N, CA, C and O atoms as a GROMACS GRO file, in nm:
protein
  512
    1MET      N    1  -0.670  -0.526  -1.874
    1MET     CA    2  -0.667  -0.550  -1.732
    1MET      C    3  -0.734  -0.432  -1.662
    1MET      O    4  -0.712  -0.317  -1.701
    2HIS      N    5  -0.813  -0.459  -1.563
    2HIS     CA    6  -0.889  -0.357  -1.489
    2HIS      C    7  -0.853  -0.373  -1.342
    2HIS      O    8  -0.889  -0.473  -1.280
    3LYS      N    9  -0.783  -0.274  -1.283
    3LYS     CA   10  -0.741  -0.280  -1.143
    3LYS      C   11  -0.803  -0.166  -1.067
    3LYS      O   12  -0.816  -0.054  -1.118
    4THR      N   13  -0.842  -0.195  -0.942
    4THR     CA   14  -0.903  -0.095  -0.855
    4THR      C   15  -0.811  -0.067  -0.737
    4THR      O   16  -0.749  -0.157  -0.681
    5TYR      N   17  -0.805   0.060  -0.701
    5TYR     CA   18  -0.723   0.106  -0.589
    5TYR      C   19  -0.807   0.198  -0.502
    5TYR      O   20  -0.908   0.252  -0.547
    6THR      N   21  -0.765   0.215  -0.379
    6THR     CA   22  -0.825   0.317  -0.294
    6THR      C   23  -0.721   0.425  -0.271
    6THR      O   24  -0.602   0.397  -0.253
    7ILE      N   25  -0.767   0.550  -0.272
    7ILE     CA   26  -0.680   0.666  -0.255
    7ILE      C   27  -0.728   0.742  -0.132
    7ILE      O   28  -0.847   0.773  -0.121
    8ASN      N   29  -0.638   0.773  -0.042
    8ASN     CA   30  -0.672   0.854   0.074
    8ASN      C   31  -0.603   0.988   0.062
    8ASN      O   32  -0.492   0.998   0.011
    9GLY      N   33  -0.669   1.092   0.111
    9GLY     CA   34  -0.611   1.225   0.113
    9GLY      C   35  -0.671   1.321   0.013
    9GLY      O   36  -0.638   1.440   0.015
   10MET      N   37  -0.759   1.273  -0.075
   10MET     CA   38  -0.822   1.364  -0.173
   10MET      C   39  -0.930   1.446  -0.104
   10MET      O   40  -1.008   1.395  -0.024
   11THR      N   41  -0.933   1.576  -0.136
   11THR     CA   42  -1.033   1.663  -0.075
   11THR      C   43  -1.113   1.743  -0.178
   11THR      O   44  -1.214   1.806  -0.143
   12CYS      N   45  -1.068   1.742  -0.306
   12CYS     CA   46  -1.136   1.825  -0.405
   12CYS      C   47  -1.109   1.771  -0.546
   12CYS      O   48  -1.034   1.675  -0.564
   13GLU      N   49  -1.170   1.835  -0.643
   13GLU     CA   50  -1.152   1.793  -0.782
   13GLU      C   51  -1.010   1.820  -0.832
   13GLU      O   52  -0.964   1.754  -0.925
   14HIS      N   53  -0.940   1.915  -0.772
   14HIS     CA   54  -0.800   1.937  -0.807
   14HIS      C   55  -0.718   1.812  -0.777
   14HIS      O   56  -0.630   1.775  -0.855
   15CYS      N   57  -0.746   1.747  -0.664
   15CYS     CA   58  -0.677   1.623  -0.627
   15CYS      C   59  -0.703   1.516  -0.733
   15CYS      O   60  -0.611   1.448  -0.777
   16VAL      N   61  -0.829   1.504  -0.774
   16VAL     CA   62  -0.867   1.406  -0.875
   16VAL      C   63  -0.789   1.431  -1.004
   16VAL      O   64  -0.735   1.338  -1.064
   17LYS      N   65  -0.783   1.556  -1.045
   17LYS     CA   66  -0.713   1.592  -1.169
   17LYS      C   67  -0.564   1.562  -1.159
   17LYS      O   68  -0.506   1.507  -1.253
   18ALA      N   69  -0.502   1.597  -1.048
   18ALA     CA   70  -0.358   1.575  -1.031
   18ALA      C   71  -0.325   1.426  -1.035
   18ALA      O   72  -0.228   1.386  -1.100
   19ILE      N   73  -0.403   1.345  -0.966
   19ILE     CA   74  -0.379   1.201  -0.965
   19ILE      C   75  -0.402   1.142  -1.103
   19ILE      O   76  -0.323   1.061  -1.151
   20THR      N   77  -0.512   1.183  -1.167
   20THR     CA   78  -0.543   1.133  -1.301
   20THR      C   79  -0.430   1.164  -1.398
   20THR      O   80  -0.388   1.076  -1.474
   21GLU      N   81  -0.378   1.285  -1.395
   21GLU     CA   82  -0.270   1.324  -1.486
   21GLU      C   83  -0.144   1.243  -1.462
   21GLU      O   84  -0.081   1.195  -1.557
   22GLU      N   85  -0.104   1.226  -1.336
   22GLU     CA   86   0.020   1.154  -1.305
   22GLU      C   87   0.009   1.006  -1.340
   22GLU      O   88   0.101   0.949  -1.398
   23VAL      N   89  -0.103   0.945  -1.306
   23VAL     CA   90  -0.119   0.802  -1.333
   23VAL      C   91  -0.136   0.777  -1.483
   23VAL      O   92  -0.088   0.676  -1.534
   24SER      N   93  -0.203   0.867  -1.552
   24SER     CA   94  -0.220   0.854  -1.697
   24SER      C   95  -0.086   0.857  -1.771
   24SER      O   96  -0.075   0.803  -1.881
   25ALA      N   97   0.015   0.918  -1.711
   25ALA     CA   98   0.146   0.930  -1.775
   25ALA      C   99   0.228   0.801  -1.765
   25ALA      O  100   0.333   0.792  -1.829
   26ILE      N  101   0.183   0.703  -1.687
   26ILE     CA  102   0.255   0.576  -1.676
   26ILE      C  103   0.244   0.501  -1.808
   26ILE      O  104   0.135   0.488  -1.864
   27ALA      N  105   0.356   0.453  -1.858
   27ALA     CA  106   0.357   0.376  -1.983
   27ALA      C  107   0.268   0.253  -1.969
   27ALA      O  108   0.280   0.177  -1.873
   28GLY      N  109   0.180   0.234  -2.066
   28GLY     CA  110   0.092   0.118  -2.068
   28GLY      C  111  -0.047   0.143  -2.012
   28GLY      O  112  -0.135   0.058  -2.027
   29VAL      N  113  -0.068   0.257  -1.947
   29VAL     CA  114  -0.200   0.289  -1.893
   29VAL      C  115  -0.289   0.338  -2.006
   29VAL      O  116  -0.255   0.432  -2.077
   30ASP      N  117  -0.404   0.272  -2.023
   30ASP     CA  118  -0.499   0.310  -2.128
   30ASP      C  119  -0.604   0.409  -2.078
   30ASP      O  120  -0.643   0.500  -2.151
   31ASN      N  121  -0.649   0.391  -1.953
   31ASN     CA  122  -0.752   0.478  -1.898
   31ASN      C  123  -0.741   0.481  -1.745
   31ASN      O  124  -0.710   0.380  -1.682
   32VAL      N  125  -0.767   0.599  -1.688
   32VAL     CA  126  -0.768   0.616  -1.543
   32VAL      C  127  -0.898   0.684  -1.505
   32VAL      O  128  -0.937   0.784  -1.566
   33SER      N  129  -0.964   0.630  -1.404
   33SER     CA  130  -1.085   0.692  -1.352
   33SER      C  131  -1.069   0.708  -1.201
   33SER      O  132  -1.052   0.609  -1.129
   34VAL      N  133  -1.075   0.833  -1.154
   34VAL     CA  134  -1.059   0.862  -1.011
   34VAL      C  135  -1.190   0.920  -0.959
   34VAL      O  136  -1.246   1.012  -1.019
   35SER      N  137  -1.238   0.867  -0.847
   35SER     CA  138  -1.363   0.914  -0.787
   35SER      C  139  -1.337   0.976  -0.650
   35SER      O  140  -1.288   0.909  -0.559
   36LEU      N  141  -1.368   1.103  -0.637
   36LEU     CA  142  -1.356   1.171  -0.508
   36LEU      C  143  -1.456   1.115  -0.409
   36LEU      O  144  -1.423   1.097  -0.291
   37ASP      N  145  -1.579   1.087  -0.454
   37ASP     CA  146  -1.685   1.038  -0.366
   37ASP      C  147  -1.649   0.906  -0.298
   37ASP      O  148  -1.672   0.889  -0.178
   38SER      N  149  -1.594   0.813  -0.374
   38SER     CA  150  -1.563   0.682  -0.315
   38SER      C  151  -1.417   0.668  -0.273
   38SER      O  152  -1.381   0.572  -0.205
   39GLY      N  153  -1.333   0.764  -0.312
   39GLY     CA  154  -1.191   0.754  -0.280
   39GLY      C  155  -1.125   0.641  -0.354
   39GLY      O  156  -1.029   0.580  -0.306
   40SER      N  157  -1.177   0.611  -0.473
   40SER     CA  158  -1.123   0.498  -0.549
   40SER      C  159  -1.067   0.543  -0.684
   40SER      O  160  -1.097   0.652  -0.733
   41MET      N  161  -0.985   0.456  -0.740
   41MET     CA  162  -0.927   0.478  -0.871
   41MET      C  163  -0.926   0.345  -0.945
   41MET      O  164  -0.893   0.241  -0.887
   42THR      N  165  -0.962   0.347  -1.073
   42THR     CA  166  -0.948   0.228  -1.156
   42THR      C  167  -0.852   0.260  -1.269
   42THR      O  168  -0.851   0.370  -1.324
   43ILE      N  169  -0.772   0.161  -1.302
   43ILE     CA  170  -0.677   0.173  -1.412
   43ILE      C  171  -0.705   0.061  -1.510
   43ILE      O  172  -0.713  -0.056  -1.472
   44ASP      N  173  -0.719   0.097  -1.636
   44ASP     CA  174  -0.732   0.000  -1.743
   44ASP      C  175  -0.602  -0.002  -1.822
   44ASP      O  176  -0.548   0.103  -1.857
   45SER      N  177  -0.552  -0.123  -1.848
   45SER     CA  178  -0.428  -0.138  -1.924
   45SER      C  179  -0.424  -0.276  -1.987
   45SER      O  180  -0.492  -0.368  -1.941
   46ALA      N  181  -0.346  -0.290  -2.092
   46ALA     CA  182  -0.331  -0.420  -2.158
   46ALA      C  183  -0.249  -0.515  -2.070
   46ALA      O  184  -0.280  -0.634  -2.063
   47GLU      N  185  -0.148  -0.464  -2.005
   47GLU     CA  186  -0.060  -0.542  -1.917
   47GLU      C  187  -0.075  -0.490  -1.775
   47GLU      O  188  -0.117  -0.376  -1.754
   48GLU      N  189  -0.042  -0.573  -1.678
   48GLU     CA  190  -0.047  -0.529  -1.539
   48GLU      C  191   0.059  -0.421  -1.515
   48GLU      O  192   0.174  -0.435  -1.556
   49ILE      N  193   0.017  -0.314  -1.449
   49ILE     CA  194   0.108  -0.205  -1.413
   49ILE      C  195   0.160  -0.236  -1.272
   49ILE      O  196   0.080  -0.254  -1.181
   50PRO      N  197   0.291  -0.241  -1.252
   50PRO     CA  198   0.344  -0.268  -1.118
   50PRO      C  199   0.294  -0.165  -1.016
   50PRO      O  200   0.290  -0.046  -1.044
   51PHE      N  201   0.258  -0.215  -0.898
   51PHE     CA  202   0.204  -0.127  -0.794
   51PHE      C  203   0.301  -0.014  -0.761
   51PHE      O  204   0.258   0.098  -0.735
   52GLY      N  205   0.429  -0.041  -0.760
   52GLY     CA  206   0.529   0.062  -0.729
   52GLY      C  207   0.520   0.181  -0.822
   52GLY      O  208   0.538   0.295  -0.780
   53GLN      N  209   0.494   0.156  -0.950
   53GLN     CA  210   0.480   0.266  -1.045
   53GLN      C  211   0.354   0.347  -1.015
   53GLN      O  212   0.355   0.470  -1.024
   54VAL      N  213   0.247   0.278  -0.979
   54VAL     CA  214   0.122   0.347  -0.945
   54VAL      C  215   0.144   0.431  -0.819
   54VAL      O  216   0.105   0.548  -0.814
   55ALA      N  217   0.205   0.372  -0.717
   55ALA     CA  218   0.230   0.443  -0.592
   55ALA      C  219   0.318   0.565  -0.613
   55ALA      O  220   0.294   0.671  -0.556
   56ASP      N  221   0.422   0.551  -0.696
   56ASP     CA  222   0.511   0.664  -0.724
   56ASP      C  223   0.435   0.777  -0.795
   56ASP      O  224   0.455   0.894  -0.763
   57ALA      N  225   0.348   0.741  -0.889
   57ALA     CA  226   0.271   0.843  -0.962
   57ALA      C  227   0.174   0.915  -0.868
   57ALA      O  228   0.160   1.037  -0.875
   58VAL      N  229   0.108   0.840  -0.781
   58VAL     CA  230   0.015   0.902  -0.686
   58VAL      C  231   0.092   0.992  -0.590
   58VAL      O  232   0.045   1.100  -0.556
   59ASP      N  233   0.208   0.948  -0.546
   59ASP     CA  234   0.291   1.028  -0.458
   59ASP      C  235   0.336   1.157  -0.527
   59ASP      O  236   0.342   1.262  -0.465
   60GLU      N  237   0.368   1.147  -0.655
   60GLU     CA  238   0.410   1.264  -0.732
   60GLU      C  239   0.296   1.366  -0.742
   60GLU      O  240   0.320   1.487  -0.750
   61ALA      N  241   0.172   1.318  -0.740
   61ALA     CA  242   0.056   1.407  -0.752
   61ALA      C  243   0.033   1.489  -0.625
   61ALA      O  244  -0.026   1.597  -0.631
   62GLY      N  245   0.078   1.441  -0.512
   62GLY     CA  246   0.057   1.513  -0.386
   62GLY      C  247   0.066   1.420  -0.267
   62GLY      O  248   0.116   1.308  -0.278
   63GLU      N  249   0.019   1.467  -0.154
   63GLU     CA  250   0.026   1.390  -0.030
   63GLU      C  251  -0.093   1.296  -0.017
   63GLU      O  252  -0.183   1.318   0.064
   64TYR      N  253  -0.092   1.191  -0.098
   64TYR     CA  254  -0.199   1.091  -0.098
   64TYR      C  255  -0.138   0.955  -0.070
   64TYR      O  256  -0.019   0.934  -0.092
   65THR      N  257  -0.220   0.863  -0.022
   65THR     CA  258  -0.178   0.725  -0.008
   65THR      C  259  -0.265   0.639  -0.097
   65THR      O  260  -0.381   0.672  -0.122
   66VAL      N  261  -0.209   0.530  -0.145
   66VAL     CA  262  -0.280   0.441  -0.236
   66VAL      C  263  -0.264   0.298  -0.187
   66VAL      O  264  -0.159   0.260  -0.134
   67ALA      N  265  -0.368   0.218  -0.204
   67ALA     CA  266  -0.363   0.076  -0.171
   67ALA      C  267  -0.437  -0.001  -0.279
   67ALA      O  268  -0.536   0.047  -0.334
   68GLU      N  269  -0.389  -0.121  -0.309
   68GLU     CA  270  -0.459  -0.205  -0.404
   68GLU      C  271  -0.588  -0.254  -0.338
   68GLU      O  272  -0.591  -0.279  -0.217
   69ALA      N  273  -0.692  -0.268  -0.417
   69ALA     CA  274  -0.820  -0.313  -0.364
   69ALA      C  275  -0.872  -0.428  -0.449
   69ALA      O  276  -0.878  -0.418  -0.571
   70THR      N  277  -0.909  -0.536  -0.383
   70THR     CA  278  -0.970  -0.646  -0.456
   70THR      C  279  -1.118  -0.620  -0.470
   70THR      O  280  -1.182  -0.664  -0.566
   71SER      N  281  -1.173  -0.547  -0.374
   71SER     CA  282  -1.312  -0.503  -0.380
   71SER      C  283  -1.325  -0.380  -0.293
   71SER      O  284  -1.244  -0.359  -0.202
   72LEU      N  285  -1.425  -0.299  -0.319
   72LEU     CA  286  -1.446  -0.178  -0.240
   72LEU      C  287  -1.581  -0.187  -0.171
   72LEU      O  288  -1.680  -0.229  -0.231
   73ASP      N  289  -1.585  -0.146  -0.044
   73ASP     CA  290  -1.715  -0.133   0.019
   73ASP      C  291  -1.774   0.001  -0.022
   73ASP      O  292  -1.715   0.072  -0.103
   74THR      N  293  -1.888   0.038   0.032
   74THR     CA  294  -1.955   0.160  -0.012
   74THR      C  295  -1.878   0.286   0.023
   74THR      O  296  -1.905   0.392  -0.034
   75ALA      N  297  -1.782   0.278   0.115
   75ALA     CA  298  -1.702   0.395   0.151
   75ALA      C  299  -1.575   0.402   0.068
   75ALA      O  300  -1.495   0.494   0.086
   76GLY      N  301  -1.555   0.308  -0.023
   76GLY     CA  302  -1.434   0.310  -0.104
   76GLY      C  303  -1.317   0.241  -0.039
   76GLY      O  304  -1.205   0.248  -0.090
   77HIS      N  305  -1.340   0.175   0.073
   77HIS     CA  306  -1.233   0.105   0.142
   77HIS      C  307  -1.216  -0.036   0.086
   77HIS      O  308  -1.315  -0.105   0.063
   78PRO      N  309  -1.091  -0.080   0.064
   78PRO     CA  310  -1.073  -0.218   0.022
   78PRO      C  311  -1.101  -0.311   0.138
   78PRO      O  312  -1.037  -0.300   0.243
   79GLY      N  313  -1.194  -0.401   0.122
   79GLY     CA  314  -1.225  -0.496   0.229
   79GLY      C  315  -1.271  -0.428   0.356
   79GLY      O  316  -1.257  -0.485   0.464
   80GLY      N  317  -1.326  -0.308   0.346
   80GLY     CA  318  -1.376  -0.238   0.464
   80GLY      C  319  -1.269  -0.163   0.541
   80GLY      O  320  -1.294  -0.116   0.652
   81ARG      N  321  -1.150  -0.151   0.485
   81ARG     CA  322  -1.042  -0.082   0.556
   81ARG      C  323  -0.997   0.040   0.479
   81ARG      O  324  -1.009   0.046   0.356
   82CYS      N  325  -0.947   0.136   0.550
   82CYS     CA  326  -0.884   0.253   0.491
   82CYS      C  327  -0.753   0.209   0.426
   82CYS      O  328  -0.686   0.121   0.478
   83GLY      N  329  -0.716   0.268   0.314
   83GLY     CA  330  -0.595   0.229   0.244
   83GLY      C  331  -0.467   0.281   0.305
   83GLY      O  332  -0.361   0.261   0.247
   84CYS      N  333  -0.472   0.346   0.420
   84CYS     CA  334  -0.351   0.404   0.475
   84CYS      C  335  -0.265   0.302   0.549
   84CYS      O  336  -0.154   0.334   0.591
   85GLY      N  337  -0.314   0.180   0.566
   85GLY     CA  338  -0.230   0.075   0.619
   85GLY      C  339  -0.238   0.054   0.769
   85GLY      O  340  -0.178  -0.042   0.819
   86GLY      N  341  -0.306   0.136   0.841
   86GLY     CA  342  -0.317   0.115   0.985
   86GLY      C  343  -0.397   0.227   1.047
   86GLY      O  344  -0.395   0.340   0.998
   87HIS      N  345  -0.467   0.197   1.152
   87HIS     CA  346  -0.551   0.300   1.212
   87HIS      C  347  -0.498   0.344   1.348
   87HIS      O  348  -0.549   0.305   1.453
   88GLY      N  349  -0.397   0.426   1.342
   88GLY     CA  350  -0.348   0.492   1.461
   88GLY      C  351  -0.404   0.632   1.468
   88GLY      O  352  -0.351   0.718   1.539
   89HIS      N  353  -0.513   0.658   1.394
   89HIS     CA  354  -0.571   0.793   1.390
   89HIS      C  355  -0.604   0.840   1.531
   89HIS      O  356  -0.668   0.770   1.610
   90GLY      N  357  -0.560   0.958   1.559
   90GLY     CA  358  -0.590   1.016   1.689
   90GLY      C  359  -0.490   0.974   1.796
   90GLY      O  360  -0.483   1.039   1.900
   91THR      N  361  -0.413   0.868   1.773
   91THR     CA  362  -0.316   0.827   1.872
   91THR      C  363  -0.178   0.880   1.838
   91THR      O  364  -0.085   0.870   1.918
   92GLN      N  365  -0.164   0.935   1.717
   92GLN     CA  366  -0.037   0.991   1.673
   92GLN      C  367  -0.036   1.140   1.704
   92GLN      O  368  -0.130   1.194   1.763
   93GLY      N  369   0.070   1.206   1.662
   93GLY     CA  370   0.080   1.350   1.681
   93GLY      C  371  -0.028   1.423   1.604
   93GLY      O  372  -0.102   1.363   1.525
   94GLU      N  373  -0.038   1.553   1.626
   94GLU     CA  374  -0.145   1.632   1.568
   94GLU      C  375  -0.156   1.620   1.416
   94GLU      O  376  -0.266   1.619   1.362
   95SER      N  377  -0.043   1.609   1.347
   95SER     CA  378  -0.051   1.606   1.202
   95SER      C  379  -0.012   1.470   1.143
   95SER      O  380   0.017   1.461   1.024
   96GLU      N  381  -0.012   1.366   1.225
   96GLU     CA  382   0.018   1.232   1.174
   96GLU      C  383  -0.101   1.142   1.198
   96GLU      O  384  -0.172   1.158   1.297
   97CYS      N  385  -0.123   1.047   1.108
   97CYS     CA  386  -0.240   0.960   1.124
   97CYS      C  387  -0.203   0.814   1.141
   97CYS      O  388  -0.291   0.729   1.152
   98GLY      N  389  -0.074   0.782   1.144
   98GLY     CA  390  -0.035   0.643   1.154
   98GLY      C  391  -0.028   0.574   1.020
   98GLY      O  392  -0.022   0.451   1.014
   99CYS      N  393  -0.028   0.649   0.911
   99CYS     CA  394  -0.027   0.594   0.775
   99CYS      C  395   0.113   0.570   0.724
   99CYS      O  396   0.134   0.561   0.603
  100GLY      N  397   0.209   0.558   0.811
  100GLY     CA  398   0.345   0.534   0.766
  100GLY      C  399   0.437   0.652   0.794
  100GLY      O  400   0.549   0.655   0.743
  101GLY      N  401   0.393   0.746   0.871
  101GLY     CA  402   0.479   0.855   0.913
  101GLY      C  403   0.473   0.980   0.830
  101GLY      O  404   0.544   1.076   0.860
  102HIS      N  405   0.391   0.984   0.725
  102HIS     CA  406   0.386   1.107   0.646
  102HIS      C  407   0.303   1.212   0.717
  102HIS      O  408   0.222   1.179   0.803
  103LYS      N  409   0.322   1.333   0.683
  103LYS     CA  410   0.249   1.445   0.745
  103LYS      C  411   0.131   1.483   0.659
  103LYS      O  412   0.141   1.490   0.536
  104HIS      N  413   0.020   1.507   0.722
  104HIS     CA  414  -0.098   1.556   0.653
  104HIS      C  415  -0.108   1.708   0.671
  104HIS      O  416  -0.045   1.764   0.760
  105SER      N  417  -0.186   1.772   0.588
  105SER     CA  418  -0.210   1.914   0.605
  105SER      C  419  -0.289   1.934   0.734
  105SER      O  420  -0.345   1.839   0.788
  106LYS      N  421  -0.293   2.056   0.783
  106LYS     CA  422  -0.369   2.084   0.904
  106LYS      C  423  -0.516   2.048   0.887
  106LYS      O  424  -0.581   2.002   0.980
  107GLU      N  425  -0.568   2.071   0.765
  107GLU     CA  426  -0.708   2.038   0.736
  107GLU      C  427  -0.731   1.888   0.750
  107GLU      O  428  -0.830   1.846   0.810
  108ALA      N  429  -0.640   1.807   0.694
  108ALA     CA  430  -0.654   1.662   0.703
  108ALA      C  431  -0.639   1.616   0.848
  108ALA      O  432  -0.710   1.526   0.892
  109ALA      N  433  -0.546   1.677   0.922
  109ALA     CA  434  -0.527   1.641   1.062
  109ALA      C  435  -0.654   1.670   1.142
  109ALA      O  436  -0.691   1.594   1.230
  110ALA      N  437  -0.719   1.782   1.110
  110ALA     CA  438  -0.844   1.816   1.178
  110ALA      C  439  -0.952   1.714   1.147
  110ALA      O  440  -1.031   1.677   1.234
  111LYS      N  441  -0.957   1.668   1.022
  111LYS     CA  442  -1.056   1.566   0.985
  111LYS      C  443  -1.029   1.436   1.059
  111LYS      O  444  -1.123   1.367   1.100
  112HIS      N  445  -0.901   1.401   1.075
  112HIS     CA  446  -0.868   1.279   1.150
  112HIS      C  447  -0.921   1.292   1.293
  112HIS      O  448  -0.986   1.202   1.345
  113ALA      N  449  -0.892   1.405   1.356
  113ALA     CA  450  -0.934   1.425   1.494
  113ALA      C  451  -1.086   1.421   1.506
  113ALA      O  452  -1.140   1.368   1.604
  114GLU      N  453  -1.156   1.476   1.407
  114GLU     CA  454  -1.302   1.480   1.408
  114GLU      C  455  -1.364   1.340   1.401
  114GLU      O  456  -1.469   1.316   1.460
  115HIS      N  457  -1.298   1.248   1.329
  115HIS     CA  458  -1.355   1.116   1.307
  115HIS      C  459  -1.308   1.008   1.404
  115HIS      O  460  -1.356   0.895   1.399
  116VAL      N  461  -1.214   1.041   1.492
  116VAL     CA  462  -1.163   0.941   1.586
  116VAL      C  463  -1.279   0.888   1.668
  116VAL      O  464  -1.358   0.965   1.723
  117GLY      N  465  -1.289   0.759   1.676
  117GLY     CA  466  -1.393   0.695   1.756
  117GLY      C  467  -1.528   0.688   1.689
  117GLY      O  468  -1.623   0.634   1.747
  118LYS      N  469  -1.540   0.740   1.568
  118LYS     CA  470  -1.668   0.738   1.499
  118LYS      C  471  -1.670   0.634   1.388
  118LYS      O  472  -1.766   0.625   1.312
  119GLY      N  473  -1.562   0.556   1.377
  119GLY     CA  474  -1.557   0.451   1.276
  119GLY      C  475  -1.510   0.497   1.140
  119GLY      O  476  -1.496   0.415   1.048
  120GLY      N  477  -1.486   0.624   1.125
  120GLY     CA  478  -1.440   0.675   0.996
  120GLY      C  479  -1.297   0.720   1.005
  120GLY      O  480  -1.251   0.765   1.110
  121CYS      N  481  -1.226   0.710   0.897
  121CYS     CA  482  -1.086   0.747   0.894
  121CYS      C  483  -1.069   0.898   0.888
  121CYS      O  484  -0.978   0.952   0.951
  122GLY      N  485  -1.154   0.967   0.813
  122GLY     CA  486  -1.143   1.111   0.804
  122GLY      C  487  -1.032   1.160   0.716
  122GLY      O  488  -0.998   1.279   0.722
  123CYS      N  489  -0.971   1.074   0.634
  123CYS     CA  490  -0.860   1.116   0.548
  123CYS      C  491  -0.903   1.216   0.443
  123CYS      O  492  -0.819   1.285   0.385
  124GLY      N  493  -1.032   1.226   0.417
  124GLY     CA  494  -1.079   1.318   0.315
  124GLY      C  495  -1.088   1.254   0.177
  124GLY      O  496  -1.141   1.314   0.084
  125GLY      N  497  -1.035   1.133   0.163
  125GLY     CA  498  -1.034   1.067   0.034
  125GLY      C  499  -1.154   0.980   0.009
  125GLY      O  500  -1.167   0.920  -0.098
  126HIS      N  501  -1.242   0.972   0.105
  126HIS     CA  502  -1.360   0.888   0.089
  126HIS      C  503  -1.463   0.930   0.191
  126HIS      O  504  -1.432   1.003   0.285
  127LYS      N  505  -1.582   0.886   0.173
  127LYS     CA  506  -1.688   0.917   0.267
  127LYS      C  507  -1.713   0.793   0.352
  127LYS      O  508  -1.743   0.686   0.301
  128ALA      N  509  -1.701   0.811   0.481
  128ALA     CA  510  -1.718   0.698   0.573
  128ALA      C  511  -1.864   0.682   0.611
  128ALA      O  512  -1.898   0.592   0.688
   0.00000   0.00000   0.00000
């Protein structure tokens, strides 16, 4: 089975490594490929891995959000959307993006503010 996800919040290769390590530790996962450029992750496994296990592993890796993707556009968004679940970017507090109430680092918050109104999410996990 080959499943694709979008990951928001990655800013460097350390993020890629942390997510790869945590997701690779899930029982049944054969291979994990994480791309900083597209903000995407693919998981190969013999059986379907429940999304909750994937989300928990990504959460364990750091302050990232994950969404299932049936297809990715060129920015790594599933169906042309950011995987954070809603675009309240810039309308929330300084360090919140509307992704469900979690706090981003000051760097991520600055990226959100920079991209408001420009069509990009600015989460750092993909290139808009």
